C-alpha positions in Angstrom: 13.8 -122.8 23.7 10.7 -120.9 25.2 11.0 -117.3 24.6 11.5 -118.4 20.8 7.7 -120.6 21.2 6.1 -117.7 22.7 3.2 -116.1 19.8 4.8 -113.1 18.1 1.6 -111.2 17.8 1.0 -110.6 21.8 1.5 -107.4 23.3 5.3 -106.5 23.4 3.7 -103.9 27.0 2.6 -107.0 28.1 6.2 -108.2 29.1 6.6 -108.6 33.0 10.2 -106.5 32.3 8.8 -103.8 30.4 5.5 -103.4 33.0 8.4 -103.2 35.9 10.6 -100.4 34.3 7.4 -97.9 33.5 6.2 -98.3 36.7 9.2 -97.9 38.1 9.8 -94.8 36.1 6.7 -92.2 36.7 6.8 -93.6 40.4 10.5 -91.5 40.4 9.2 -89.0 38.3 5.9 -88.3 40.4 7.5 -88.4 43.5 10.1 -85.8 42.7 7.8 -83.0 41.3 6.9 -80.9 43.3 4.8 -77.8 41.9 5.0 -75.2 45.0 9.0 -75.1 44.2 10.5 -71.9 42.7 11.4 -73.1 38.2 14.3 -71.4 36.6 13.5 -67.8 35.0 13.6 -68.4 31.3 16.7 -66.2 29.8 15.0 -63.7 27.5 15.5 -64.3 24.2 18.5 -62.9 22.1 18.5 -62.5 18.7 21.7 -63.2 16.8 22.5 -60.9 13.8 22.2 -62.9 10.4 24.4 -63.0 8.0 22.6 -60.8 5.5 21.6 -58.0 6.5 18.7 -56.1 5.1 20.3 -53.2 1.9 20.5 -50.5 3.4 18.0 -47.3 1.9 19.5 -44.0 2.6 16.8 -41.3 3.8 15.4 -39.3 1.3 17.8 -35.7 1.2 16.2 -33.0 2.3 14.3 -30.6 -0.2 16.1 -27.5 -0.4 14.2 -24.2 0.0 13.8 -21.6 -2.6 15.7 -18.8 -3.0 14.9 -16.0 -1.9 14.0 -13.2 -4.6 17.8 -11.4 -4.0 19.2 -14.2 -4.6 17.3 -15.2 -7.8 19.0 -14.9 -11.1 19.0 -11.9 -13.9 16.3 -14.5 -15.9 14.2 -14.6 -12.7 14.1 -11.0 -11.4 13.0 -10.4 -15.0 10.5 -12.4 -15.5 9.6 -10.8 -11.6 9.5 -7.7 -12.4 7.2 -8.8 -15.6 4.8 -10.4 -13.1 4.4 -7.8 -11.2 4.0 -4.9 -14.1 1.1 -7.4 -15.7 -0.4 -7.4 -12.2 -0.6 -4.0 -12.1 -1.8 -3.7 -15.5 -5.0 -6.1 -14.7 -5.5 -4.3 -11.8 -5.7 -0.7 -13.5 -7.7 -2.4 -15.9 -10.2 -4.2 -13.9 -10.1 -0.9 -11.6 -11.1 0.8 -14.9 -14.0 -1.9 -16.3 -15.8 -1.1 -13.3 -15.6 2.5 -13.5 -16.8 2.0 -16.7 -19.9 0.1 -15.1 -21.0 2.7 -13.4 -21.1 4.5 -16.6 -18.7 7.7 -15.5 -15.0 7.0 -16.7 -13.9 7.3 -20.4 -11.2 5.0 -20.9 -9.3 6.6 -23.9 -10.5 10.1 -22.8 -7.1 12.3 -22.8 -5.6 13.4 -19.5 -2.6 15.1 -20.3 -1.9 17.4 -19.5 -3.8 17.3 -16.3 -5.9 20.7 -16.9 -7.8 21.5 -13.6 -12.3 20.2 -14.8 -12.8 24.5 -14.5 -10.3 25.0 -17.0 -12.1 26.2 -20.2 -9.2 24.3 -21.7 -9.5 20.1 -21.3 -6.1 17.7 -22.2 -5.2 17.3 -25.2 -4.4 13.8 -25.7 -4.7 10.1 -24.0 -1.0 8.5 -22.4 -1.0 6.6 -20.2 2.7 4.0 -20.3 1.2 0.8 -18.3 -2.0 0.4 -21.2 0.1 2.1 -24.6 3.7 0.8 -24.2 5.4 -2.6 -23.8 6.7 -3.4 -20.8 10.4 -4.0 -22.1 10.1 0.1 -24.1 8.4 1.4 -21.4 11.9 3.0 -19.8 12.7 4.2 -23.1 9.8 6.3 -23.4 9.3 7.5 -20.2 13.0 8.7 -20.6 12.1 10.4 -24.0 9.1 11.8 -21.0 11.7 13.2 -18.7 13.9 14.2 -21.2 11.6 16.5 -22.8 10.5 17.8 -19.6 14.3 19.3 -18.5 13.8 20.6 -22.4 10.6 22.8 -21.3 12.2 23.8 -18.0 15.5 25.1 -19.5 14.0 27.4 -21.8 11.9 28.4 -19.0 15.4 29.1 -17.0 17.2 30.4 -20.5 14.7 33.3 -20.2 15.7 34.4 -16.9 19.4 34.0 -17.5 19.2 36.2 -20.9 17.6 38.4 -18.0 20.1 39.3 -16.4 22.2 39.4 -19.5 19.8 42.3 -20.5 20.5 44.2 -17.2 24.0 44.3 -17.5 24.1 44.7 -21.0 21.2 47.2 -23.3 22.2 46.0 -26.8 21.4 42.6 -25.3 17.5 42.8 -25.3 17.3 41.0 -29.2 18.4 38.4 -27.3 16.1 38.8 -24.4 12.9 38.5 -27.1 14.3 35.9 -28.7 14.7 33.7 -25.7 10.6 34.2 -24.3 9.7 33.8 -28.2 12.2 30.6 -28.0 10.3 29.6 -25.0 6.7 29.9 -26.7 7.7 27.8 -29.9 10.2 26.0 -28.4 8.3 24.0 -25.8 5.0 23.1 -27.4 6.7 22.0 -30.8 9.2 19.8 -28.7 6.6 17.6 -28.5 6.7 17.1 -32.4 9.2 14.9 -31.4 8.5 12.9 -28.2 4.3 11.4 -29.6 6.0 10.1 -32.9 9.0 8.2 -30.3 5.0 7.4 -27.9 3.0 6.1 -30.9 5.9 4.1 -32.6 6.8 1.9 -29.6 3.0 1.8 -29.0 2.1 0.4 -32.5 5.5 -0.4 -33.5 5.1 2.1 -36.3 8.2 2.6 -39.1 6.3 5.6 -40.1 7.0 7.0 -36.7 10.5 5.6 -36.4 11.1 7.7 -39.3 9.5 10.5 -38.7 10.9 10.4 -34.7 14.3 9.9 -36.4 13.7 13.3 -38.6 12.3 15.9 -35.5 14.8 14.2 -33.4 18.1 15.2 -35.5 16.5 18.9 -35.5 16.1 19.0 -32.4 20.0 17.2 -32.1 21.1 20.1 -33.5 19.1 23.5 -32.0 20.3 22.2 -28.6 23.8 22.1 -30.6 23.5 26.3 -31.2 22.1 26.6 -28.1 25.1 25.1 -26.4 27.2 27.7 -28.4 25.4 30.3 -27.2 25.6 33.7 -29.6 25.1 37.0 -28.8 21.8 37.8 -29.6 19.8 34.1 -30.3 18.0 33.8 -27.3 19.9 31.1 -25.7 22.9 32.0 -23.6 25.7 29.2 -24.5 29.2 29.6 -23.4 29.8 31.8 -25.6 27.7 34.4 -23.5 28.5 32.8 -20.5 33.0 33.6 -21.6 31.6 37.6 -22.6 30.3 38.4 -18.7 32.5 36.6 -17.1 33.7 40.2 -15.1 29.8 39.9 -13.4 29.8 37.4 -11.0 26.3 37.0 -10.9 25.4 37.0 -14.5 28.5 35.0 -15.5 27.1 31.9 -13.0 23.9 31.9 -14.9 24.7 31.8 -18.0 27.5 29.7 -17.5 24.7 27.1 -15.6 22.8 27.4 -18.3 25.1 26.7 -21.3 26.3 23.6 -18.7 21.9 22.6 -19.0 22.4 23.0 -22.6 25.5 20.4 -23.3 23.7 17.9 -21.4 20.5 18.3 -22.9 22.5 17.8 -25.9 24.2 14.5 -24.7 20.5 13.1 -23.8 20.1 14.1 -27.0 22.3 11.5 -28.8 22.5 10.0 -26.6 17.8 8.5 -26.8 18.2 9.2 -30.3 21.1 5.7 -30.4 19.4 3.8 -27.8 15.3 4.9 -29.6 17.9 3.9 -33.5 19.2 0.3 -31.4 15.6 -0.6 -30.0 14.2 0.4 -33.7 16.6 -2.0 -36.1 15.2 -5.4 -33.7 12.3 -4.6 -34.2 12.3 -5.9 -38.2 11.1 -1.7 -39.1 12.5 -0.7 -43.3 12.2 2.2 -44.9 9.9 0.8 -47.6 7.5 -0.5 -44.7 6.9 3.0 -43.6 6.3 4.1 -47.5 3.5 0.9 -47.1 2.0 3.0 -43.5 2.3 6.2 -45.5 0.5 5.3 -47.9 -2.2 2.6 -46.3 -2.5 5.8 -44.1 -3.0 8.5 -46.6 -5.6 7.2 -48.1 -7.9 5.9 -45.3 -8.1 9.6 -45.0 -12.4 11.0 -45.0 -10.4 13.7 -47.1 -8.0 12.2 -49.2 -11.2 9.3 -50.2 -13.2 12.1 -50.9 -11.0 14.3 -53.3 -9.9 11.0 -54.7 -13.0 10.6 -55.9 -14.2 13.8 -57.0 -10.9 13.7 -58.8 -12.7 10.0 -59.7 -16.0 11.4 -61.0 -14.1 14.8 -62.7 -12.4 12.7 -64.6 -14.9 10.1 -65.9 -17.6 12.9 -66.5 -14.8 15.0 -68.7 -14.0 11.8 -70.8 -17.6 10.8 -71.7 -18.6 14.9 -72.7 -14.7 13.8 -75.4 -16.6 11.0 -76.8 
């Protein structure tokens, strides 16, 4: 009963049994402890795989390098060509602007034909495909220009072909004379179909287009007559070539001339058709050509002066009659 009479509020650590147990435990721990003994090396921490790994993020795909111009599409090549053409035109304009600022350049001065300055005769007109003609029509107008040059060359060669015929047949003197006449006459007059085409593409004029079609059709008919080569017509065509097959030199010149005339006639009809197809896509019409012609005539100073004189005379006549 004495253990139940103990003070419940006394210190529990004051009990003799607790004090003895604590002292024995501290002495055992101090006696067994050796601070110089080798401590077991700690094992590196091993990361256990997580049960919920982070979501996979794919690496960004490498950006494809742009294709070289050689492998570009047809539309891309066309854009590149137009860009180069515009850059070339801009450089030309800058160069001319610098020359204009220097005071020694006229941008619209006549430059064709390229005659030296010391000659008393100067160029007849201004021509610049890169400035006057749109990019999409430059190839066509250049083909017309080269066709005109080809026509002048074959007219010049035709003179020597007819001369060769005249040396073998004195009765072909008229043809030789006409060959010289056709060269002197047709070479400059053939500009009447080239220059209207140039002006038509330059200003998109229906009037110039119709004028070109009319003159070019006459040129085609003339080319067919040249191919035929009627004796004493001034053209060494197929008939004249067949007539002198026994003369090798003359025959070769006549056959060559006939082939050149034929090529010229075919080129005439092909380019006439090509220009007509372009003309149909421009929205031009015969009514528009009439309007342009009437407007151009009325703007002419001579026509304006004549109209004013006629109106003045009519008013004076009316007043006098009254």
